[in-house]
PyMOL commands that place a pseudoatom at each C-alpha (Angstrom):
pseudoatom trace, name=CA, resn=MET, resi=1, chain=A, elem=C, hetatm=0, pos=[8.997, 79.792, 44.714]
pseudoatom trace, name=CA, resn=SER, resi=2, chain=A, elem=C, hetatm=0, pos=[7.583, 81.980, 41.947]
pseudoatom trace, name=CA, resn=ARG, resi=3, chain=A, elem=C, hetatm=0, pos=[5.115, 80.639, 39.639]
pseudoatom trace, name=CA, resn=ASN, resi=4, chain=A, elem=C, hetatm=0, pos=[3.873, 81.927, 36.240]
pseudoatom trace, name=CA, resn=PRO, resi=5, chain=A, elem=C, hetatm=0, pos=[1.732, 80.541, 33.581]
pseudoatom trace, name=CA, resn=LYS, resi=6, chain=A, elem=C, hetatm=0, pos=[4.463, 80.089, 30.932]
pseudoatom trace, name=CA, resn=ILE, resi=7, chain=A, elem=C, hetatm=0, pos=[4.603, 76.580, 29.643]
pseudoatom trace, name=CA, resn=ARG, resi=8, chain=A, elem=C, hetatm=0, pos=[7.752, 74.800, 31.064]
pseudoatom trace, name=CA, resn=VAL, resi=9, chain=A, elem=C, hetatm=0, pos=[9.738, 72.792, 28.851]
pseudoatom trace, name=CA, resn=VAL, resi=10, chain=A, elem=C, hetatm=0, pos=[13.320, 72.743, 30.598]
pseudoatom trace, name=CA, resn=PRO, resi=11, chain=A, elem=C, hetatm=0, pos=[12.848, 71.137, 34.102]
pseudoatom trace, name=CA, resn=PHE, resi=12, chain=A, elem=C, hetatm=0, pos=[13.197, 67.465, 32.839]
pseudoatom trace, name=CA, resn=ALA, resi=13, chain=A, elem=C, hetatm=0, pos=[15.996, 68.228, 30.180]
pseudoatom trace, name=CA, resn=ALA, resi=14, chain=A, elem=C, hetatm=0, pos=[18.597, 66.788, 32.395]
pseudoatom trace, name=CA, resn=ILE, resi=15, chain=A, elem=C, hetatm=0, pos=[16.774, 63.709, 32.669]
pseudoatom trace, name=CA, resn=LEU, resi=16, chain=A, elem=C, hetatm=0, pos=[16.186, 63.136, 29.053]
pseudoatom trace, name=CA, resn=LEU, resi=17, chain=A, elem=C, hetatm=0, pos=[20.022, 63.781, 28.566]
pseudoatom trace, name=CA, resn=LEU, resi=18, chain=A, elem=C, hetatm=0, pos=[20.730, 61.194, 31.143]
pseudoatom trace, name=CA, resn=ALA, resi=19, chain=A, elem=C, hetatm=0, pos=[18.481, 58.771, 29.538]
pseudoatom trace, name=CA, resn=GLY, resi=20, chain=A, elem=C, hetatm=0, pos=[20.204, 59.181, 26.163]
pseudoatom trace, name=CA, resn=CYS, resi=21, chain=A, elem=C, hetatm=0, pos=[23.776, 58.679, 27.604]
pseudoatom trace, name=CA, resn=ALA, resi=22, chain=A, elem=C, hetatm=0, pos=[23.057, 55.686, 29.949]
pseudoatom trace, name=CA, resn=SER, resi=23, chain=A, elem=C, hetatm=0, pos=[23.739, 52.081, 28.474]
pseudoatom trace, name=CA, resn=PRO, resi=24, chain=A, elem=C, hetatm=0, pos=[20.712, 49.812, 28.674]
pseudoatom trace, name=CA, resn=GLY, resi=25, chain=A, elem=C, hetatm=0, pos=[20.368, 48.127, 31.784]
pseudoatom trace, name=CA, resn=ALA, resi=26, chain=A, elem=C, hetatm=0, pos=[23.624, 49.787, 33.555]
pseudoatom trace, name=CA, resn=PRO, resi=27, chain=A, elem=C, hetatm=0, pos=[22.964, 51.448, 36.751]
pseudoatom trace, name=CA, resn=THR, resi=28, chain=A, elem=C, hetatm=0, pos=[23.579, 55.284, 36.842]
pseudoatom trace, name=CA, resn=ALA, resi=29, chain=A, elem=C, hetatm=0, pos=[24.678, 57.108, 39.761]
pseudoatom trace, name=CA, resn=ALA, resi=30, chain=A, elem=C, hetatm=0, pos=[22.441, 60.132, 39.964]
pseudoatom trace, name=CA, resn=THR, resi=31, chain=A, elem=C, hetatm=0, pos=[22.294, 62.138, 43.087]
pseudoatom trace, name=CA, resn=GLY, resi=32, chain=A, elem=C, hetatm=0, pos=[20.312, 65.117, 42.969]
pseudoatom trace, name=CA, resn=PRO, resi=33, chain=A, elem=C, hetatm=0, pos=[19.016, 68.135, 45.528]
pseudoatom trace, name=CA, resn=ALA, resi=34, chain=A, elem=C, hetatm=0, pos=[16.020, 67.572, 47.507]
pseudoatom trace, name=CA, resn=VAL, resi=35, chain=A, elem=C, hetatm=0, pos=[12.749, 68.306, 45.672]
pseudoatom trace, name=CA, resn=ASN, resi=36, chain=A, elem=C, hetatm=0, pos=[11.869, 71.953, 45.690]
pseudoatom trace, name=CA, resn=THR, resi=37, chain=A, elem=C, hetatm=0, pos=[8.204, 72.555, 45.621]
pseudoatom trace, name=CA, resn=ALA, resi=38, chain=A, elem=C, hetatm=0, pos=[6.173, 75.541, 46.704]
pseudoatom trace, name=CA, resn=THR, resi=39, chain=A, elem=C, hetatm=0, pos=[4.408, 75.370, 50.083]
pseudoatom trace, name=CA, resn=PRO, resi=40, chain=A, elem=C, hetatm=0, pos=[0.698, 75.339, 50.044]
pseudoatom trace, name=CA, resn=GLU, resi=41, chain=A, elem=C, hetatm=0, pos=[0.679, 78.876, 51.187]
pseudoatom trace, name=CA, resn=GLN, resi=42, chain=A, elem=C, hetatm=0, pos=[2.918, 79.907, 48.296]
pseudoatom trace, name=CA, resn=MET, resi=43, chain=A, elem=C, hetatm=0, pos=[0.371, 78.039, 46.136]
pseudoatom trace, name=CA, resn=LEU, resi=44, chain=A, elem=C, hetatm=0, pos=[-2.381, 80.046, 47.450]
pseudoatom trace, name=CA, resn=ILE, resi=45, chain=A, elem=C, hetatm=0, pos=[-0.587, 83.283, 46.874]
pseudoatom trace, name=CA, resn=ALA, resi=46, chain=A, elem=C, hetatm=0, pos=[-0.133, 82.560, 43.326]
pseudoatom trace, name=CA, resn=ILE, resi=47, chain=A, elem=C, hetatm=0, pos=[-3.688, 81.566, 42.937]
pseudoatom trace, name=CA, resn=ASN, resi=48, chain=A, elem=C, hetatm=0, pos=[-4.802, 84.975, 44.494]
pseudoatom trace, name=CA, resn=ALA, resi=49, chain=A, elem=C, hetatm=0, pos=[-2.557, 86.815, 42.303]
pseudoatom trace, name=CA, resn=ALA, resi=50, chain=A, elem=C, hetatm=0, pos=[-3.802, 84.865, 39.160]
pseudoatom trace, name=CA, resn=ALA, resi=51, chain=A, elem=C, hetatm=0, pos=[-7.228, 85.735, 40.179]
pseudoatom trace, name=CA, resn=ALA, resi=52, chain=A, elem=C, hetatm=0, pos=[-6.546, 89.508, 40.401]
pseudoatom trace, name=CA, resn=GLY, resi=53, chain=A, elem=C, hetatm=0, pos=[-5.725, 89.985, 36.763]
pseudoatom trace, name=CA, resn=ASN, resi=54, chain=A, elem=C, hetatm=0, pos=[-4.801, 93.335, 35.378]
pseudoatom trace, name=CA, resn=ASP, resi=55, chain=A, elem=C, hetatm=0, pos=[-8.028, 94.599, 33.698]
pseudoatom trace, name=CA, resn=ASP, resi=56, chain=A, elem=C, hetatm=0, pos=[-9.995, 97.032, 35.676]
pseudoatom trace, name=CA, resn=LYS, resi=57, chain=A, elem=C, hetatm=0, pos=[-12.917, 96.762, 33.333]
pseudoatom trace, name=CA, resn=GLU, resi=58, chain=A, elem=C, hetatm=0, pos=[-13.269, 93.103, 33.710]
pseudoatom trace, name=CA, resn=LEU, resi=59, chain=A, elem=C, hetatm=0, pos=[-16.828, 91.970, 34.801]
pseudoatom trace, name=CA, resn=ALA, resi=60, chain=A, elem=C, hetatm=0, pos=[-17.113, 89.694, 37.761]
pseudoatom trace, name=CA, resn=VAL, resi=61, chain=A, elem=C, hetatm=0, pos=[-20.661, 88.494, 38.559]
pseudoatom trace, name=CA, resn=GLN, resi=62, chain=A, elem=C, hetatm=0, pos=[-21.558, 87.895, 42.108]
pseudoatom trace, name=CA, resn=PRO, resi=63, chain=A, elem=C, hetatm=0, pos=[-24.668, 85.905, 42.672]
pseudoatom trace, name=CA, resn=LEU, resi=64, chain=A, elem=C, hetatm=0, pos=[-27.071, 86.148, 45.402]
pseudoatom trace, name=CA, resn=ARG, resi=65, chain=A, elem=C, hetatm=0, pos=[-26.603, 83.169, 47.910]
pseudoatom trace, name=CA, resn=ASP, resi=66, chain=A, elem=C, hetatm=0, pos=[-28.594, 81.568, 50.820]
pseudoatom trace, name=CA, resn=ALA, resi=67, chain=A, elem=C, hetatm=0, pos=[-27.674, 83.279, 53.982]
pseudoatom trace, name=CA, resn=GLU, resi=68, chain=A, elem=C, hetatm=0, pos=[-26.690, 80.133, 55.920]
pseudoatom trace, name=CA, resn=VAL, resi=69, chain=A, elem=C, hetatm=0, pos=[-24.322, 79.466, 52.910]
pseudoatom trace, name=CA, resn=GLU, resi=70, chain=A, elem=C, hetatm=0, pos=[-22.721, 82.892, 53.567]
pseudoatom trace, name=CA, resn=ASP, resi=71, chain=A, elem=C, hetatm=0, pos=[-22.573, 82.301, 57.169]
pseudoatom trace, name=CA, resn=LEU, resi=72, chain=A, elem=C, hetatm=0, pos=[-20.652, 79.245, 56.584]
pseudoatom trace, name=CA, resn=ARG, resi=73, chain=A, elem=C, hetatm=0, pos=[-18.214, 80.838, 54.225]
pseudoatom trace, name=CA, resn=GLU, resi=74, chain=A, elem=C, hetatm=0, pos=[-17.527, 83.364, 56.664]
pseudoatom trace, name=CA, resn=THR, resi=75, chain=A, elem=C, hetatm=0, pos=[-16.844, 80.935, 59.314]
pseudoatom trace, name=CA, resn=ALA, resi=76, chain=A, elem=C, hetatm=0, pos=[-14.483, 79.175, 56.930]
pseudoatom trace, name=CA, resn=LYS, resi=77, chain=A, elem=C, hetatm=0, pos=[-12.783, 82.396, 56.063]
pseudoatom trace, name=CA, resn=GLN, resi=78, chain=A, elem=C, hetatm=0, pos=[-12.375, 83.141, 59.608]
pseudoatom trace, name=CA, resn=ALA, resi=79, chain=A, elem=C, hetatm=0, pos=[-11.036, 79.535, 60.311]
pseudoatom trace, name=CA, resn=VAL, resi=80, chain=A, elem=C, hetatm=0, pos=[-8.400, 80.016, 57.585]
pseudoatom trace, name=CA, resn=VAL, resi=81, chain=A, elem=C, hetatm=0, pos=[-7.273, 83.234, 58.921]
pseudoatom trace, name=CA, resn=ALA, resi=82, chain=A, elem=C, hetatm=0, pos=[-6.680, 81.320, 62.380]
pseudoatom trace, name=CA, resn=ARG, resi=83, chain=A, elem=C, hetatm=0, pos=[-5.003, 78.420, 60.464]
pseudoatom trace, name=CA, resn=ASN, resi=84, chain=A, elem=C, hetatm=0, pos=[-7.732, 75.938, 61.540]
pseudoatom trace, name=CA, resn=TYR, resi=85, chain=A, elem=C, hetatm=0, pos=[-7.989, 74.124, 58.245]
pseudoatom trace, name=CA, resn=PRO, resi=86, chain=A, elem=C, hetatm=0, pos=[-10.254, 71.184, 59.506]
pseudoatom trace, name=CA, resn=ALA, resi=87, chain=A, elem=C, hetatm=0, pos=[-12.724, 73.706, 60.843]
pseudoatom trace, name=CA, resn=ALA, resi=88, chain=A, elem=C, hetatm=0, pos=[-12.810, 75.525, 57.570]
pseudoatom trace, name=CA, resn=ALA, resi=89, chain=A, elem=C, hetatm=0, pos=[-13.092, 72.413, 55.565]
pseudoatom trace, name=CA, resn=ASP, resi=90, chain=A, elem=C, hetatm=0, pos=[-16.043, 71.303, 57.945]
pseudoatom trace, name=CA, resn=ALA, resi=91, chain=A, elem=C, hetatm=0, pos=[-17.732, 74.552, 57.232]
pseudoatom trace, name=CA, resn=LEU, resi=92, chain=A, elem=C, hetatm=0, pos=[-17.486, 74.447, 53.588]
pseudoatom trace, name=CA, resn=ASN, resi=93, chain=A, elem=C, hetatm=0, pos=[-18.489, 70.941, 53.592]
pseudoatom trace, name=CA, resn=GLN, resi=94, chain=A, elem=C, hetatm=0, pos=[-21.755, 72.102, 55.229]
pseudoatom trace, name=CA, resn=ALA, resi=95, chain=A, elem=C, hetatm=0, pos=[-22.208, 74.756, 52.623]
pseudoatom trace, name=CA, resn=LEU, resi=96, chain=A, elem=C, hetatm=0, pos=[-21.885, 72.323, 49.788]
pseudoatom trace, name=CA, resn=LEU, resi=97, chain=A, elem=C, hetatm=0, pos=[-24.610, 70.107, 51.206]
pseudoatom trace, name=CA, resn=ILE, resi=98, chain=A, elem=C, hetatm=0, pos=[-26.826, 73.224, 50.533]
pseudoatom trace, name=CA, resn=VAL, resi=99, chain=A, elem=C, hetatm=0, pos=[-25.090, 74.275, 47.389]
pseudoatom trace, name=CA, resn=PRO, resi=100, chain=A, elem=C, hetatm=0, pos=[-23.256, 71.463, 45.863]
pseudoatom trace, name=CA, resn=ASP, resi=101, chain=A, elem=C, hetatm=0, pos=[-22.875, 72.889, 42.411]
pseudoatom trace, name=CA, resn=ASP, resi=102, chain=A, elem=C, hetatm=0, pos=[-21.835, 76.474, 43.396]
pseudoatom trace, name=CA, resn=PRO, resi=103, chain=A, elem=C, hetatm=0, pos=[-18.250, 77.159, 41.692]
pseudoatom trace, name=CA, resn=ALA, resi=104, chain=A, elem=C, hetatm=0, pos=[-17.254, 79.742, 44.524]
pseudoatom trace, name=CA, resn=VAL, resi=105, chain=A, elem=C, hetatm=0, pos=[-17.902, 77.399, 47.461]
pseudoatom trace, name=CA, resn=LEU, resi=106, chain=A, elem=C, hetatm=0, pos=[-16.254, 74.532, 45.574]
pseudoatom trace, name=CA, resn=GLN, resi=107, chain=A, elem=C, hetatm=0, pos=[-13.230, 76.670, 44.814]
pseudoatom trace, name=CA, resn=GLU, resi=108, chain=A, elem=C, hetatm=0, pos=[-12.978, 77.859, 48.367]
pseudoatom trace, name=CA, resn=ARG, resi=109, chain=A, elem=C, hetatm=0, pos=[-13.299, 74.095, 49.357]
pseudoatom trace, name=CA, resn=ALA, resi=110, chain=A, elem=C, hetatm=0, pos=[-10.307, 73.302, 46.950]
pseudoatom trace, name=CA, resn=GLU, resi=111, chain=A, elem=C, hetatm=0, pos=[-8.199, 75.969, 48.460]
pseudoatom trace, name=CA, resn=VAL, resi=112, chain=A, elem=C, hetatm=0, pos=[-8.710, 74.699, 51.828]
pseudoatom trace, name=CA, resn=ALA, resi=113, chain=A, elem=C, hetatm=0, pos=[-7.823, 71.156, 50.655]
pseudoatom trace, name=CA, resn=LEU, resi=114, chain=A, elem=C, hetatm=0, pos=[-4.614, 72.727, 49.324]
pseudoatom trace, name=CA, resn=LEU, resi=115, chain=A, elem=C, hetatm=0, pos=[-3.684, 74.297, 52.614]
pseudoatom trace, name=CA, resn=GLN, resi=116, chain=A, elem=C, hetatm=0, pos=[-4.205, 70.879, 54.157]
pseudoatom trace, name=CA, resn=SER, resi=117, chain=A, elem=C, hetatm=0, pos=[-1.729, 69.338, 51.708]
pseudoatom trace, name=CA, resn=GLU, resi=118, chain=A, elem=C, hetatm=0, pos=[-4.724, 67.216, 49.867]
pseudoatom trace, name=CA, resn=PHE, resi=119, chain=A, elem=C, hetatm=0, pos=[-3.611, 68.094, 46.559]
pseudoatom trace, name=CA, resn=ASP, resi=120, chain=A, elem=C, hetatm=0, pos=[-5.474, 65.473, 44.463]
pseudoatom trace, name=CA, resn=ARG, resi=121, chain=A, elem=C, hetatm=0, pos=[-8.588, 66.787, 46.097]
pseudoatom trace, name=CA, resn=ALA, resi=122, chain=A, elem=C, hetatm=0, pos=[-7.662, 70.327, 45.686]
pseudoatom trace, name=CA, resn=GLU, resi=123, chain=A, elem=C, hetatm=0, pos=[-7.401, 69.481, 41.936]
pseudoatom trace, name=CA, resn=THR, resi=124, chain=A, elem=C, hetatm=0, pos=[-10.659, 67.607, 41.701]
pseudoatom trace, name=CA, resn=LEU, resi=125, chain=A, elem=C, hetatm=0, pos=[-12.583, 70.292, 43.419]
pseudoatom trace, name=CA, resn=ALA, resi=126, chain=A, elem=C, hetatm=0, pos=[-11.218, 72.951, 41.220]
pseudoatom trace, name=CA, resn=GLN, resi=127, chain=A, elem=C, hetatm=0, pos=[-11.839, 70.972, 38.070]
pseudoatom trace, name=CA, resn=ARG, resi=128, chain=A, elem=C, hetatm=0, pos=[-15.354, 70.477, 39.209]
pseudoatom trace, name=CA, resn=ALA, resi=129, chain=A, elem=C, hetatm=0, pos=[-15.579, 74.201, 40.125]
pseudoatom trace, name=CA, resn=PHE, resi=130, chain=A, elem=C, hetatm=0, pos=[-14.360, 75.038, 36.583]
pseudoatom trace, name=CA, resn=ASP, resi=131, chain=A, elem=C, hetatm=0, pos=[-16.753, 72.582, 34.728]
pseudoatom trace, name=CA, resn=LEU, resi=132, chain=A, elem=C, hetatm=0, pos=[-19.672, 74.335, 36.411]
pseudoatom trace, name=CA, resn=GLY, resi=133, chain=A, elem=C, hetatm=0, pos=[-18.458, 77.898, 36.310]
pseudoatom trace, name=CA, resn=SER, resi=134, chain=A, elem=C, hetatm=0, pos=[-18.651, 80.596, 33.643]
pseudoatom trace, name=CA, resn=LYS, resi=135, chain=A, elem=C, hetatm=0, pos=[-15.170, 79.976, 32.040]
pseudoatom trace, name=CA, resn=VAL, resi=136, chain=A, elem=C, hetatm=0, pos=[-14.195, 83.488, 32.270]
pseudoatom trace, name=CA, resn=GLY, resi=137, chain=A, elem=C, hetatm=0, pos=[-13.139, 86.053, 34.863]
pseudoatom trace, name=CA, resn=PRO, resi=138, chain=A, elem=C, hetatm=0, pos=[-11.439, 85.962, 38.370]
pseudoatom trace, name=CA, resn=LEU, resi=139, chain=A, elem=C, hetatm=0, pos=[-13.051, 82.831, 39.566]
pseudoatom trace, name=CA, resn=CYS, resi=140, chain=A, elem=C, hetatm=0, pos=[-12.219, 81.053, 36.475]
pseudoatom trace, name=CA, resn=ARG, resi=141, chain=A, elem=C, hetatm=0, pos=[-8.498, 82.005, 37.021]
pseudoatom trace, name=CA, resn=ARG, resi=142, chain=A, elem=C, hetatm=0, pos=[-8.658, 80.660, 40.470]
pseudoatom trace, name=CA, resn=HIS, resi=143, chain=A, elem=C, hetatm=0, pos=[-10.021, 77.319, 39.337]
pseudoatom trace, name=CA, resn=SER, resi=144, chain=A, elem=C, hetatm=0, pos=[-7.460, 77.118, 36.771]
pseudoatom trace, name=CA, resn=GLU, resi=145, chain=A, elem=C, hetatm=0, pos=[-4.472, 78.323, 38.562]
pseudoatom trace, name=CA, resn=THR, resi=146, chain=A, elem=C, hetatm=0, pos=[-5.249, 75.846, 41.418]
pseudoatom trace, name=CA, resn=ILE, resi=147, chain=A, elem=C, hetatm=0, pos=[-5.246, 72.915, 38.920]
pseudoatom trace, name=CA, resn=ARG, resi=148, chain=A, elem=C, hetatm=0, pos=[-1.957, 74.427, 37.426]
pseudoatom trace, name=CA, resn=GLN, resi=149, chain=A, elem=C, hetatm=0, pos=[-0.265, 74.798, 40.658]
pseudoatom trace, name=CA, resn=VAL, resi=150, chain=A, elem=C, hetatm=0, pos=[-1.123, 71.194, 41.671]
pseudoatom trace, name=CA, resn=ARG, resi=151, chain=A, elem=C, hetatm=0, pos=[0.084, 69.700, 38.390]
pseudoatom trace, name=CA, resn=GLU, resi=152, chain=A, elem=C, hetatm=0, pos=[3.338, 71.856, 38.679]
pseudoatom trace, name=CA, resn=ARG, resi=153, chain=A, elem=C, hetatm=0, pos=[3.794, 70.286, 41.917]
pseudoatom trace, name=CA, resn=ARG, resi=154, chain=A, elem=C, hetatm=0, pos=[3.744, 66.770, 40.460]
pseudoatom trace, name=CA, resn=LEU, resi=155, chain=A, elem=C, hetatm=0, pos=[6.087, 67.960, 37.764]
pseudoatom trace, name=CA, resn=ASP, resi=156, chain=A, elem=C, hetatm=0, pos=[8.705, 69.361, 40.171]
pseudoatom trace, name=CA, resn=ILE, resi=157, chain=A, elem=C, hetatm=0, pos=[8.562, 65.995, 41.912]
pseudoatom trace, name=CA, resn=ALA, resi=158, chain=A, elem=C, hetatm=0, pos=[8.671, 63.888, 38.814]
pseudoatom trace, name=CA, resn=SER, resi=159, chain=A, elem=C, hetatm=0, pos=[11.480, 65.993, 37.363]
pseudoatom trace, name=CA, resn=ALA, resi=160, chain=A, elem=C, hetatm=0, pos=[13.795, 65.715, 40.517]
pseudoatom trace, name=CA, resn=PRO, resi=161, chain=A, elem=C, hetatm=0, pos=[17.094, 63.532, 39.706]
pseudoatom trace, name=CA, resn=PRO, resi=162, chain=A, elem=C, hetatm=0, pos=[16.815, 60.307, 41.300]
pseudoatom trace, name=CA, resn=ARG, resi=163, chain=A, elem=C, hetatm=0, pos=[18.686, 59.760, 44.594]
pseudoatom trace, name=CA, resn=GLY, resi=164, chain=A, elem=C, hetatm=0, pos=[21.287, 56.993, 44.569]
pseudoatom trace, name=CA, resn=LYS, resi=165, chain=A, elem=C, hetatm=0, pos=[21.633, 54.783, 41.635]
pseudoatom trace, name=CA, resn=ALA, resi=166, chain=A, elem=C, hetatm=0, pos=[18.998, 54.509, 38.723]
pseudoatom trace, name=CA, resn=SER, resi=167, chain=A, elem=C, hetatm=0, pos=[19.149, 52.294, 35.774]
pseudoatom trace, name=CA, resn=ALA, resi=168, chain=A, elem=C, hetatm=0, pos=[18.542, 53.705, 32.047]
pseudoatom trace, name=CA, resn=GLU, resi=169, chain=A, elem=C, hetatm=0, pos=[15.157, 52.205, 32.177]
pseudoatom trace, name=CA, resn=ASP, resi=170, chain=A, elem=C, hetatm=0, pos=[14.230, 54.083, 35.348]
pseudoatom trace, name=CA, resn=VAL, resi=171, chain=A, elem=C, hetatm=0, pos=[15.622, 57.217, 34.069]
pseudoatom trace, name=CA, resn=ALA, resi=172, chain=A, elem=C, hetatm=0, pos=[13.649, 56.971, 30.766]
pseudoatom trace, name=CA, resn=ARG, resi=173, chain=A, elem=C, hetatm=0, pos=[10.722, 56.049, 32.595]
pseudoatom trace, name=CA, resn=GLN, resi=174, chain=A, elem=C, hetatm=0, pos=[10.937, 59.219, 34.802]
pseudoatom trace, name=CA, resn=ALA, resi=175, chain=A, elem=C, hetatm=0, pos=[11.493, 61.429, 31.608]
pseudoatom trace, name=CA, resn=SER, resi=176, chain=A, elem=C, hetatm=0, pos=[8.417, 59.996, 30.072]
pseudoatom trace, name=CA, resn=GLN, resi=177, chain=A, elem=C, hetatm=0, pos=[6.340, 60.717, 33.107]
pseudoatom trace, name=CA, resn=ALA, resi=178, chain=A, elem=C, hetatm=0, pos=[7.827, 64.295, 33.499]
pseudoatom trace, name=CA, resn=ALA, resi=179, chain=A, elem=C, hetatm=0, pos=[6.957, 64.910, 29.884]
pseudoatom trace, name=CA, resn=GLN, resi=180, chain=A, elem=C, hetatm=0, pos=[3.398, 63.864, 30.421]
pseudoatom trace, name=CA, resn=LEU, resi=181, chain=A, elem=C, hetatm=0, pos=[3.144, 65.942, 33.349]
pseudoatom trace, name=CA, resn=ALA, resi=182, chain=A, elem=C, hetatm=0, pos=[4.724, 68.859, 31.546]
pseudoatom trace, name=CA, resn=MET, resi=183, chain=A, elem=C, hetatm=0, pos=[1.793, 68.648, 28.932]
pseudoatom trace, name=CA, resn=LYS, resi=184, chain=A, elem=C, hetatm=0, pos=[-0.663, 68.756, 31.768]
pseudoatom trace, name=CA, resn=VAL, resi=185, chain=A, elem=C, hetatm=0, pos=[0.629, 71.901, 33.070]
pseudoatom trace, name=CA, resn=ALA, resi=186, chain=A, elem=C, hetatm=0, pos=[0.676, 73.398, 29.738]
pseudoatom trace, name=CA, resn=GLU, resi=187, chain=A, elem=C, hetatm=0, pos=[-3.008, 72.337, 29.243]
pseudoatom trace, name=CA, resn=ALA, resi=188, chain=A, elem=C, hetatm=0, pos=[-3.847, 74.136, 32.595]
pseudoatom trace, name=CA, resn=SER, resi=189, chain=A, elem=C, hetatm=0, pos=[-1.814, 77.156, 31.612]
pseudoatom trace, name=CA, resn=SER, resi=190, chain=A, elem=C, hetatm=0, pos=[-3.857, 77.531, 28.344]
pseudoatom trace, name=CA, resn=GLN, resi=191, chain=A, elem=C, hetatm=0, pos=[-7.187, 77.092, 30.249]
pseudoatom trace, name=CA, resn=LEU, resi=192, chain=A, elem=C, hetatm=0, pos=[-5.895, 79.843, 32.751]
pseudoatom trace, name=CA, resn=GLN, resi=193, chain=A, elem=C, hetatm=0, pos=[-5.226, 82.298, 29.834]
pseudoatom trace, name=CA, resn=ALA, resi=194, chain=A, elem=C, hetatm=0, pos=[-8.454, 81.722, 28.230]
pseudoatom trace, name=CA, resn=CYS, resi=195, chain=A, elem=C, hetatm=0, pos=[-10.181, 82.574, 31.539]
pseudoatom trace, name=CA, resn=THR, resi=196, chain=A, elem=C, hetatm=0, pos=[-9.256, 86.371, 30.666]
pseudoatom trace, name=CA, resn=VAL, resi=197, chain=A, elem=C, hetatm=0, pos=[-11.403, 88.301, 28.175]
pseudoatom trace, name=CA, resn=PRO, resi=198, chain=A, elem=C, hetatm=0, pos=[-10.902, 92.058, 27.492]
pseudoatom trace, name=CA, resn=GLY, resi=199, chain=A, elem=C, hetatm=0, pos=[-13.486, 94.142, 29.637]
pseudoatom trace, name=CA, resn=LEU, resi=200, chain=A, elem=C, hetatm=0, pos=[-16.105, 96.273, 28.290]
pseudoatom trace, name=CA, resn=ASN, resi=201, chain=A, elem=C, hetatm=0, pos=[-15.293, 99.896, 27.521]
pseudoatom trace, name=CA, resn=ARG, resi=202, chain=A, elem=C, hetatm=0, pos=[-17.777, 101.671, 29.825]
pseudoatom trace, name=CA, resn=MET, resi=203, chain=A, elem=C, hetatm=0, pos=[-16.450, 105.296, 29.140]
for i in range(1, 203): cmd.bond("trace and resi %d" % i, "trace and resi %d" % (i + 1))
show_as sticks, trace
zoom trace
């Protein structure tokens, strides 16, 4: 399922139409397809793509870190490759005991949470990483795209037509929830775009 940072305004249009046509209190037969959400792996691919950017002059600062932290990060990376996500989470948790406010380590832990389908935790960690980070550059885009991916997943779920019968009130409530989630996705998209600034011309 492809993802891009454009603001989404269509996913819940059918729900709004349904809400307008249904009579109050009357159950509406609404059967829809199964919810189509991106897998955690697809979400991570989108995060990595967002981090890559398209400006080869962009500066990305890599701070020096404690050797033990770097060993733990490497252990986590190897565990992810082996799909041993609990081991990766454990290694990064240990690293965060040493450097609790490191945006890069927080982001890596967020991505492992994503791979474990712990979506709320992934968003919380990525938001903390963003708050502590530089607000620009590849790492900033990783934070922001993680947040956007999680919110977009919620929007996908909230926008899916209800199965079976739904009252007009239920449909209207779902439409309202989807509208609020769409705003959250738009906020994350704007945050993502703000992470990229023109690189210095070093020629």
